[in-house]
N, C-alpha and C positions, 0 to 999 in steps of 0.2 A: 336484729339489728343488722343492717347491713356491714360490707366489707368498707364504708364512706370512711371508717373511721383509720382505713390506713392512708386515706388520700390528704397530700397536704391541704392545709387551711385554703381557700380559694384568694386570692390575690385582688385587689382592686385591678389593677393594672391588667389583667385576664380577661376583663369584659372587651378591651379593645382587639384582642390577638385571635379570631376565629379561628379552629382548626380545618374548618367546610374549606375545601378543593377549590381554586379560580375556575377548574374545568365544572364543576356541577354548578356555580355561581351563574357561568355564563350559558349554560343549559336552561336557566328558572329564566335568566333574563330575558333568551329568545324566545321562553316560552309564555313570557306573562300575557301578551298581550289576546295569544288565542286562549289560552285558560281563560281570560277576562271575557273578554267576547263570546265562546260557545259556553262557557261556566260549565267548564270538564275538570275530572282529576288531572292535577298535573301529572302524568306517566311519565315524561321522559325523562323530569327532575327528579323523583323517586327512585325508576331504575338506577341514575346516577350516583343518589346517594347511596342505594341498595348495594352498589358494586362499591365504593367506599368504606360501609360498614358502616355508617354515620347512621342508621338506626339504631346501634348496640351504645351508641355511644353513652348513656346513662349504666349501662350493664355492667357493674363489677367486673375486677376484669377475674377473679374466681370463676366466674363464669364463663368467661370468653369474651366479653364486652370490652370499650376502651376505661372503664371506669372514670369518667371525666367528669372535671368539679364541676357545679351547678352555674360556674363564672363563665367556664368553658363553653357550654351547654347554651347559656344566656347569649354569649358572640355568636353564637353560630346559628342561633335564631331571629338575632339582630342581623347579618350577614345577608340569611337566607331573602327575611322579611323587605329587605333595601332590592331586594332580584326581582321577587314575585310575593305580594303579599301573601295569597293564599299558599303555595307551597312554604314559607314563616310558619304562617300558622297552624296547620297541618303537624309540619315537624314538632313545633313545641308542643301541643295535644298531644301525639304521640309519646314525645317524651316523660310529659306530667304523669301518663300512666305507668312508666317503666318504672320511674321513682315511687310512684306508691309501692308496687309490686318489690322494687327493693329495698328499701327503707322497712317495710313491714310485713314480706312474707320469704323475705330469703334466709334459709333454714329447713322450710316446709317441703317436703320433699318434690312433692307435685311444681310449687313456684319457682321454684330452685332449677327444678328441670327445662319448667316452660322459657324464665331468663337465659337458659343457653340456646335453646333454640328461637328465642328473640335474636341473639346475637351471631346464630350458627349462620341460620335462615333468614336472617333480614327481615322480621314478620312486622305487621305495620299494626299500630293497636290505636282503639277508636273507643270511646266511653259515652254510655249512656246512661247518666244521672239525673236528665229533667222528665218529667211527665206530664201527662195530659190532667187537666185540671188542677196539677200543683205549679207547673210552669218551671223555672229556675231553683225554686227553694229546692237546694239537693239533700236538705236536710233530714227531709219525708219523703216517705213511698207510701204508695195507696198497693201495687203488686207485691205478692211475697213467691219467696222460695220455699216451693212446695217438695218433700223430703219423701222417699220412698226406702224401700228394699236396696234398690238398684242404684241410688242417685240421689239426683233434684231435676226440678223443672221450676222455669218460670215464665210468667209470659208478663210483657209488661207495653203498655200504649207511651212510647217515649215522643214527648213531643216536639225533641230534637236528637240527632244523632250526625255529626259530621263525619263525611267521608264512609259513608256505613258500607258502602255495596263494591270497597276497595278496601277494606279493612282486612284481616287475618283473625281476628282476634277482636270481643270488644269486651271489657269491663262493664258490668251492669249493677246496679245499685238496687237493693228488694229490702225489704224485711226480712227477716231474720226467719220468722216460721209465721204462718199462719194466724197464727193469737198475737205477733208480735204487735206493740203499740208503732204508729207511724215513723216514729223518732227513732227506733230499735232496728237497725239495718245492716244488712254486711254487705262487703265484693266480692264480686265474683265472676271468673275469668269464662269467659264463652268462648271455643275455636269454631275458627270456617267450617263447617260439615256439620254441629253440631244447635244449629239455628238456623231459624229463618227470618226473613225482613219483608213485611206486610207494605209499601208504602205507601201514606196517608196524603202525603202535602206532596208537590210538586215544589226545587228552590230554583227562584228564578228572580233572584235579588239585585239591589242595587250596586253592593259590591261582595269583596269574597266570593265570589262568583263560584270558583272551583271550588269549594269548601264540600261542595252537597253538603246541606244541612237541613234534611227534610225530617219530617214527623214519619216514623214508624212503629209496624205490633211488632214488635222481637219477640219473637219465644225460640226458647232453648232448653238445651239440659248438659247434665256434667255427673261424672261425679264429683262427690260431698269435697273431697280433698281440693276442685278448683277452688272454694268458698273460703276465702283470708279466716283466720283466726280471729283477726284483731278486729274490732268493732270498725263500721266503716264513721262513725263520728270521731275515733280518734285519728284514722287516718285522713280526712278530712281536714281536721283541726293542724294536724301535725307537718302534712303535707299536701295534701293535694289543692287549697286552695293557697298556701305563701305560695307555692311553685309555680300554681297557675297566673298569679297575677304577676311573678317574676316573668315569666316567657312570653307571657302574652305582653307586656310592657316591652319588653325587648323585641320584638315582632315588632312592635307600634314607632319605637322608636327608630328601627330601621327604614320604618316606611316613610318617616317622617326628613329622615336625613338622607333619603335618595332622593326627595321632594326638592329640599334645601341644597343640595348639591348642584338640581337643575338650576332651581333658581340664580348660584352665583354663576353658573357658566353661562347661563341667560344675561348677564350682569356682563361677564368679564368677554364678549363678545363684542357689543359695545365698544365703539371708537373711544378713547380717553378725550374728554373736554379740554379744550384748549387755556381754559383758566382752571385749570386742576378740580373743577369743582364733581363732586359726587353722582354718577350716572341718577335719576331716580330709580327708586326701590333700594337704595345700598341701606339706609336707614333701618329697614325694613326686615332686610337680609340681616342686619346683625341680631337686630333684637328676636328673629326667630332664632338664630343660633344661640343666642344668649338663654332664650326658654326649651332649647333643646339640651343644653348641655345642662343646666339646672334639672334635666326629666333624667338622664344618664347620671346624673350624681345621683338621684334617688334610688334607681337599681341599684347601681353599685353597692350603698348605704345598705340596700336590704338582703343583696347579696353577701355580705362580710355579716351582716346580724343573725343570719343563717343559721343553724347550729345541724351540718350534716350527722356529726356524732353520736349524741342522743334525742332521740325522735317524741319530743313530748309535745303534750299542746301549750298553746300558747296565753300567757295572760290576755285579760282581758284589753289590756290598752297596744299588745300587740298584737290582737285579731286588729282591733279600728287601723292600726300601721297600715296593717296590711289592705284591708280596704281602701283606705286612703293612697296608697301606692296604686291601684287600679283605677278607683277614680278619676285622681288627679293627672296619671298619666294619658290616662285614655282621652280626656278633656285638652290636655295643652298639645298634644300630637297633632290633633285635628285641629286646632287652631295655628299651629307651624302652618301644616300644609297651607291650609286659608294664606297667611301670610305669602308662601311660596308662588301662591297662587295670581296674587296680586301683584307680586313682583314680574311675574313674568307675562300678565294680561293675556292676551289672546292667544299667546303659545302656549299659557299654561292651562286654557279652558279647551283648548285644542283636544281632541281624542286621543290624535297620536302625532309623533314628534320629536326631537329632542327634550325638550321645553315644556313636554304636558304633564300634570300633574291631576289632571281631572281621575285619572284612576287611583291614584293614592287617595284624593279626597272623597272618594264613595267609598273606598276600603275603609278606609278611617272612621266614617259615620258609625260603623259597626264597631268600635272599640266603645263606647258610654253604653250599647244595649248589649255586649255577651254579658249577663248579669245587667239590670237596670243598674244606671249610676245612684239613680233615687232611692231605692231599695238599698243598696250598699250604705249610703250615707245615714238612712234613718238605721241600721243596724248597727253602725260606727258611734252615735247618737246614742244610744243606749249604750255601750260598753262603756265610753267615756263617763256617762253618767257613777257609773259603777267605779270606774276608777282613771285614776288623774294619767294626759296622757303624755306620749315619749317624746319631753322637749327638752333642748341643753346640749353643751357642746361635750359634753363629758359621757 
């Protein structure tokens, strides 16, 4: 277990207090249009994040990181997502991998040293959990760790790896050994220079264009110490899934919040009516704000309910709630941006301009697809048939 236990319990108010600097946000905002237009990695933004040490936010203080709370990291992802959707999502995905290492491998010599390097050298970490013919079913692997006297090797036909060519390391899932069942998985760290990437598909998507989420054949090797001792099933249930849903949701509310801010600015520029009536679209704006506030409240509740001190598998009902956080907020944020576009009209539909929300809408169409909502609701339904849902104000 990590030294997150020494950190204060996350406070709900922290979600509104990101530590990310205005300088970084300005750089991200200025680069967002080009990142979207050219589908390129947000290099300027991540150079700035590195200069401010932000890639080590989740690294415990004992390893030279910031030891930040989940609430603070969520606020950072939300703020960056508002400035540049792609940058916010990449930062969130990086933090998810660091959280897995910090909560499940701190104390193991190799991983502890690696976390120190993440903080010191500001390493960017990607993830490879999906696989061809399996898709997003990350609890299953076809590929396997092949052990030898000198270490291990792995070859994976990954159906999607984001920012793979820009990462300094990739956390990869695979069967624990060649005879292992498909669900008997481990998580291993592959460092740049010890793996190769053979690209199988180009990423030319409608939105989130700078994430570079392509299909690759990933072939790598390392020492056996790079394989986490904790089974991946435990890592996924305790950390990867709930933290993913919280941080993704934070990014999505950031995107939607920026769209709402643009819609509000659009209405405020209109001259007031002589009779004091509200401008067309004002009621839609109020409804969009209501829905976004409900989404943020749900994230705050998920953060407050998450126990950093004792990594343990969630109950069936808690796992269903994790799924519901992702499915509900992905859809709410998409509809909020659609409302913002309706308020702004053609100014919102335009690709450029201070009131454009077209990029926001395109980017948020990815949210229900990042692990299909239909699949997640089917999983939640099975869990809720086994255990009653988490309901009630107590």
